VMD Tcl script that draws the C-alpha trace (Angstrom):
set ca {
  {107.42 113.21 103.69}
  {104.57 111.82 101.42}
  {101.19 114.20 101.03}
  {97.88 112.57 99.81}
  {96.84 114.32 96.66}
  {93.55 115.19 95.98}
  {94.17 112.21 92.48}
  {94.86 109.56 94.81}
  {91.79 110.93 97.60}
  {89.47 111.14 95.04}
  {89.98 108.27 93.61}
  {89.71 105.97 96.46}
  {86.59 108.14 96.98}
  {85.38 107.02 93.50}
  {85.90 103.45 94.44}
  {84.40 103.78 98.00}
  {81.33 105.15 96.21}
  {80.84 102.29 93.22}
  {81.97 99.87 95.29}
  {80.60 100.01 98.59}
  {78.08 103.14 98.27}
  {79.67 104.99 101.45}
  {81.38 107.95 101.61}
  {84.97 108.26 102.50}
  {86.80 110.63 104.53}
  {90.59 111.80 105.09}
  {91.48 111.93 108.90}
  {93.38 113.92 110.90}
  {95.70 112.13 113.82}
  {94.16 114.34 115.94}
  {90.48 112.41 114.61}
  {88.87 115.75 112.86}
  {87.93 115.78 108.98}
  {87.16 118.76 107.01}
  {83.83 116.87 104.87}
  {80.95 119.16 105.06}
  {79.39 115.97 105.47}
  {81.00 114.77 108.99}
  {78.07 115.20 110.89}
  {79.51 113.54 114.08}
  {82.92 115.56 113.82}
  {82.12 117.97 116.01}
  {82.05 116.50 119.04}
  {85.18 116.06 121.40}
  {84.61 112.55 122.12}
  {84.17 110.92 118.61}
  {87.42 112.98 117.56}
  {88.73 110.89 120.13}
  {87.57 107.89 119.20}
  {88.63 108.25 115.78}
  {92.12 109.31 116.79}
  {92.35 106.45 119.16}
  {90.97 104.17 116.14}
  {93.58 105.37 113.82}
  {96.45 104.63 116.22}
  {94.92 100.78 116.94}
  {95.25 101.16 112.73}
  {98.19 101.60 112.74}
  {99.20 99.40 115.61}
  {97.59 95.88 114.55}
  {98.69 97.08 110.32}
  {94.69 96.90 109.08}
  {91.49 98.73 109.88}
  {90.17 99.48 112.77}
  {86.22 98.88 113.47}
  {84.86 101.07 116.00}
  {80.88 102.00 118.01}
  {80.20 105.63 117.72}
  {77.43 105.29 120.02}
  {75.02 102.02 120.05}
  {75.00 100.49 116.98}
  {76.70 103.09 115.41}
  {79.50 102.14 113.67}
  {82.91 103.34 111.66}
  {86.02 102.10 110.94}
  {89.56 103.74 110.47}
  {92.68 103.06 107.87}
  {95.42 104.22 108.78}
  {97.47 105.48 105.98}
  {101.02 105.29 106.13}
  {103.99 105.53 103.83}
  {107.52 103.49 104.70}
  {107.10 104.89 108.23}
  {105.97 107.81 107.75}
  {101.83 108.73 109.09}
  {99.78 110.70 107.24}
  {96.85 110.51 108.61}
  {94.22 107.81 108.34}
  {90.55 107.40 106.21}
  {87.47 107.27 107.99}
  {84.36 105.09 106.24}
  {81.16 106.85 106.18}
  {78.91 105.56 109.68}
  {76.70 102.34 109.50}
  {74.20 100.83 111.68}
  {75.48 97.79 112.81}
  {72.70 94.97 112.27}
  {73.46 92.49 115.06}
  {73.97 95.26 117.68}
  {70.08 95.95 116.98}
  {69.65 98.89 116.00}
  {67.99 101.61 117.65}
  {67.71 105.00 116.10}
  {66.13 106.71 119.08}
  {68.58 105.71 121.47}
  {71.31 106.30 119.68}
  {70.32 109.69 119.26}
  {70.09 110.61 123.03}
  {73.41 108.78 123.03}
  {75.04 111.25 120.82}
  {73.21 114.41 122.38}
  {75.29 113.23 125.31}
  {78.49 113.63 123.59}
  {77.23 117.53 122.76}
  {75.59 116.93 119.34}
  {72.86 118.80 118.15}
  {69.45 116.34 118.52}
  {67.85 118.15 115.64}
  {71.17 118.44 113.30}
  {71.34 114.07 113.70}
  {67.57 113.42 112.81}
  {68.34 113.35 109.09}
  {71.57 111.90 108.90}
  {70.40 108.96 111.47}
  {67.34 108.16 109.10}
  {69.53 107.76 106.00}
  {72.27 105.69 107.79}
  {72.60 102.43 106.22}
  {71.87 98.89 108.02}
  {74.94 96.52 107.35}
  {76.13 93.17 108.84}
  {78.70 93.15 111.52}
  {80.62 90.64 107.78}
  {80.17 93.50 105.90}
  {81.22 95.78 107.84}
  {84.47 94.40 108.11}
  {84.42 93.60 104.47}
  {84.15 97.56 103.21}
  {86.52 98.23 105.90}
  {89.41 95.53 104.76}
  {88.17 96.71 100.79}
  {89.07 100.66 101.68}
  {92.70 99.82 102.93}
  {93.28 97.59 99.89}
  {92.04 100.09 97.33}
  {94.18 103.19 99.46}
  {97.40 101.06 99.26}
  {97.12 99.97 95.52}
  {95.67 103.13 94.37}
  {98.60 104.97 96.03}
  {101.45 102.97 95.93}
  {102.28 104.09 99.04}
  {104.44 101.11 101.49}
  {102.89 100.65 105.18}
  {106.08 99.47 106.31}
  {105.48 100.13 110.01}
  {102.02 98.61 109.81}
  {103.87 95.27 108.15}
  {105.85 94.77 110.73}
  {103.20 95.29 113.68}
  {100.49 93.17 111.56}
  {103.54 90.00 111.18}
  {104.61 90.73 115.06}
  {100.95 90.83 116.43}
  {100.41 87.25 113.53}
  {103.53 85.70 115.65}
  {102.35 86.50 118.90}
  {99.30 85.09 118.28}
  {100.73 81.95 116.84}
  {103.44 81.42 119.41}
  {100.57 82.12 122.15}
  {98.47 79.66 120.44}
  {101.04 76.88 120.36}
  {101.74 76.92 124.11}
  {98.00 77.01 124.62}
  {97.93 73.82 122.28}
  {101.51 72.40 123.96}
  {100.18 72.87 127.86}
  {96.74 71.45 126.52}
  {98.45 68.15 125.47}
  {100.55 67.70 128.57}
  {103.35 68.99 126.76}
  {104.92 71.59 128.75}
  {108.25 70.11 129.10}
  {109.12 68.80 126.15}
  {110.80 70.62 123.47}
  {110.70 68.28 119.48}
  {113.62 68.50 117.51}
  {111.37 67.55 114.64}
  {110.20 71.04 114.74}
  {113.01 72.20 113.29}
  {113.05 69.71 110.47}
  {110.23 70.82 110.03}
  {111.39 74.20 109.96}
  {114.35 72.97 107.72}
  {111.82 71.09 105.12}
  {109.72 74.74 104.57}
  {113.05 76.41 104.13}
  {113.85 73.82 101.74}
  {110.47 74.06 99.99}
  {110.61 77.63 99.45}
  {107.31 78.30 101.68}
  {107.79 81.32 103.52}
  {104.09 81.72 105.09}
  {104.58 77.68 106.15}
  {108.35 78.45 107.61}
  {106.76 80.99 110.29}
  {104.13 79.33 111.10}
  {106.33 76.17 112.03}
  {108.95 78.85 113.66}
  {106.14 80.17 115.90}
  {104.83 76.64 117.03}
  {109.18 75.70 117.67}
  {109.24 79.42 119.43}
  {106.32 78.29 121.37}
  {108.07 74.97 122.24}
  {111.49 76.61 123.20}
  {109.54 78.45 125.68}
  {107.65 76.02 127.62}
  {110.76 74.02 127.58}
  {113.43 76.97 128.81}
  {111.66 79.70 129.82}
  {114.50 81.72 131.09}
  {115.95 84.41 128.79}
  {119.60 83.70 128.81}
  {118.36 79.90 127.94}
  {115.75 81.08 125.53}
  {118.96 82.73 123.99}
  {121.26 80.08 123.37}
  {118.54 77.43 122.09}
  {117.98 80.86 119.22}
  {121.01 80.75 118.86}
  {121.94 76.96 118.47}
  {118.30 76.88 115.91}
  {119.85 79.28 113.53}
  {123.43 77.52 113.68}
  {121.88 74.19 112.67}
  {119.89 75.65 109.51}
  {123.73 77.34 108.85}
  {125.37 74.23 108.25}
  {121.79 71.62 107.10}
  {122.30 74.99 104.20}
  {125.93 74.69 103.97}
  {125.84 70.82 103.76}
  {123.68 70.59 101.10}
  {125.70 73.13 98.98}
  {128.80 74.67 99.59}
  {128.42 77.46 97.87}
  {125.88 78.81 100.68}
  {129.21 79.25 102.41}
  {128.82 83.28 103.19}
  {125.65 82.43 105.07}
  {127.91 81.98 107.98}
  {129.09 85.87 108.07}
  {125.40 86.86 107.82}
  {124.46 84.69 110.52}
  {127.05 86.09 112.99}
  {125.40 89.31 112.30}
  {122.26 88.14 113.20}
  {123.46 86.26 116.28}
  {125.04 89.50 117.34}
  {121.31 90.87 117.29}
  {120.28 87.96 118.74}
  {122.58 88.54 121.95}
  {121.57 92.23 122.49}
  {117.69 91.50 122.54}
  {116.65 92.29 125.88}
  {113.21 89.76 126.21}
  {111.49 87.39 124.50}
  {109.24 89.12 122.19}
  {112.69 90.98 120.78}
  {113.98 87.73 120.53}
  {111.50 86.64 118.38}
  {111.11 89.57 115.96}
  {115.32 89.05 115.22}
  {115.02 85.51 114.88}
  {112.14 86.13 112.61}
  {113.69 88.55 110.55}
  {117.56 86.72 110.36}
  {114.52 83.82 109.06}
  {113.21 86.01 106.22}
  {116.85 86.90 105.16}
  {118.03 83.27 105.43}
  {115.66 82.05 103.19}
  {116.83 85.14 100.98}
  {119.65 83.87 100.62}
  {119.42 80.92 100.26}
  {116.52 81.62 97.74}
  {118.80 81.15 93.73}
  {120.82 77.49 95.20}
  {116.92 76.52 96.13}
  {117.53 73.38 98.32}
  {115.09 71.55 96.91}
  {116.15 71.77 93.21}
  {115.59 68.67 91.64}
  {116.52 69.45 87.93}
  {120.36 69.30 86.72}
  {119.85 71.69 83.92}
  {118.09 74.71 86.68}
  {121.08 73.48 89.13}
  {123.52 74.35 86.49}
  {121.91 77.73 86.05}
  {121.55 78.97 88.96}
  {124.57 78.28 89.69}
  {126.30 80.21 86.73}
  {124.28 83.15 87.28}
  {125.28 83.05 91.44}
  {129.22 83.31 90.34}
  {128.05 85.69 87.20}
  {125.44 88.17 88.35}
  {127.52 91.06 88.44}
  {128.28 90.57 84.58}
  {126.41 91.69 81.38}
  {124.30 87.97 81.54}
  {122.55 87.36 78.65}
  {119.66 84.10 78.59}
  {122.00 82.56 76.24}
  {125.25 82.44 78.23}
  {123.15 80.53 81.06}
  {121.60 78.20 78.73}
  {125.19 77.01 77.29}
  {126.09 77.32 80.70}
  {123.09 74.92 81.64}
  {123.77 72.91 78.15}
  {119.56 74.14 76.91}
  {118.29 76.43 74.44}
  {117.37 79.14 75.68}
  {113.32 78.64 75.24}
  {113.91 75.28 77.54}
  {115.81 77.24 80.14}
  {113.27 79.88 80.47}
  {110.26 77.08 80.66}
  {112.55 74.98 83.57}
  {113.48 77.98 85.65}
  {109.85 79.02 85.29}
  {108.44 75.77 86.23}
  {111.19 75.26 89.35}
  {111.57 78.49 91.39}
  {108.10 80.62 89.69}
  {110.42 83.09 88.13}
  {111.95 84.10 85.12}
  {115.87 84.23 84.33}
  {115.95 87.91 84.15}
  {113.88 88.08 87.66}
  {116.72 86.10 89.31}
  {119.63 87.81 87.50}
  {117.92 90.79 89.71}
  {117.45 89.36 92.86}
  {120.95 88.08 92.82}
  {122.36 91.44 92.34}
  {120.31 93.05 95.08}
  {120.89 90.41 97.31}
  {124.42 91.60 96.84}
  {123.84 95.10 96.89}
  {122.37 94.57 100.05}
  {125.23 92.90 101.79}
  {128.11 95.27 100.28}
  {125.10 97.99 101.82}
  {125.62 96.08 105.22}
  {129.39 95.33 105.45}
  {130.96 97.68 103.58}
  {131.56 101.63 103.79}
  {131.44 101.93 100.13}
  {128.82 104.60 98.38}
  {126.25 104.05 96.10}
  {127.05 104.24 92.87}
  {130.58 102.04 93.47}
  {128.33 99.14 94.78}
  {125.58 99.39 91.97}
  {127.85 99.42 89.66}
  {130.03 95.87 91.43}
  {126.46 94.33 91.16}
  {126.27 95.12 87.49}
  {124.44 97.36 87.56}
  {126.00 101.07 85.25}
  {122.56 103.02 85.44}
  {122.51 103.97 89.24}
  {118.80 105.40 88.34}
  {117.58 102.03 87.24}
  {119.77 100.20 89.84}
  {117.98 102.37 92.43}
  {114.99 101.05 91.22}
  {115.38 97.60 91.18}
  {116.32 97.93 94.59}
  {113.64 99.84 95.92}
  {111.07 97.18 93.58}
  {112.70 94.70 95.86}
  {113.34 96.12 99.08}
  {110.54 98.82 99.45}
  {113.60 101.44 100.28}
  {116.38 103.17 98.31}
  {120.14 101.90 98.89}
  {120.66 105.13 101.07}
  {117.08 104.28 103.32}
  {117.91 101.17 103.47}
  {121.94 101.70 104.60}
  {120.72 104.75 107.42}
  {118.20 101.46 108.90}
  {120.73 99.45 109.20}
  {122.66 101.75 111.08}
  {119.62 102.49 112.82}
  {119.10 99.25 114.16}
  {122.81 99.07 115.01}
  {123.42 96.12 112.58}
  {126.24 98.61 110.90}
  {128.63 100.79 112.33}
  {128.82 103.97 111.16}
  {132.14 104.64 109.51}
  {134.41 107.40 110.00}
  {133.71 109.52 107.20}
  {130.87 108.45 104.88}
  {130.57 109.36 101.31}
  {127.86 110.45 99.84}
  {125.50 108.10 98.69}
}
mol new
graphics top color blue
foreach p $ca { graphics top sphere $p radius 0.5 }
foreach p [lrange $ca 0 end-1] q [lrange $ca 1 end] { graphics top cylinder $p $q radius 0.2 }
display resetview
């Protein structure tokens, strides 16, 4: 379990003081702090508000701004590392200018919460007055600073944020199509738009179009069995188009079968949407090296060479020779057409191959590392974590938990 060190806490506190001019406090899951300057923390009601704010921050994947009393406002940033919740960071309370700060009314309300009027007079007089935009900016800055300084991976918060964004975009798509009177029309043009985004490597754009497509599907066929069939059909369409563009992508067919099984097990529309979004990300990762939209023959030859030889010792000169250009020219062309270096593409190919082996075989991690081209187990783990946010062992355990991998009869130590 990750622990919040004093070094991290002090660094975040300094950032809050220097950049925002406020104090930040460590909050436990019950809404309590140990900070001597926490002048509202003695109230059980306020502690419950903080605990709820922490819960909402985790569920929404972003800071939660909330009102303590009248215009007195605070915010909480959930602290999570790879699914483990470690409490939260509490922003020092400020007065929201748009809510018409009235210190006397705030003091009276806080007094009804069980706080002593005499102890509130001075801190209330010293409380800063901020606009709502300033409050939101401070909350977002605090979250960004913490995760940048700590290096923690808020995987659960990221997943929740994406889920809520998807739900919002689908709802907006449904509302827009109903407004335009297109409730019964599912546009196959959206499938072509989605494929275009994938070909362009535009992940955010592909997600937006996917959510529009899901909204249209829901309107045209709201019954779950029909929705499931249409979504599986969409997966098949994308896979066929990929393989037709590049036969070397045939392994995508096997991966599509895995995702189809998960789609079949999905129990409601929300689950279907979540699985399809995960499948889209996996699909785009799978075709990245082949990059549908490659227009440069030298880049195409180099990427094909990497796809076939990533498991070997692969110097840049070998890929350049396969492409028929100098190493300098190849490096420039690959950067221009993919946004990555040749070395980064080799590492990505190895990690993706390791993911497939972890998912579809019972081989131990040490053997998989060697098979995909790593002779140093520690370096393999480092690269795998860099690209996926997980160690190979945790990645495999996650597959077992989600049910996308059958547990072997006798697991070898990883």
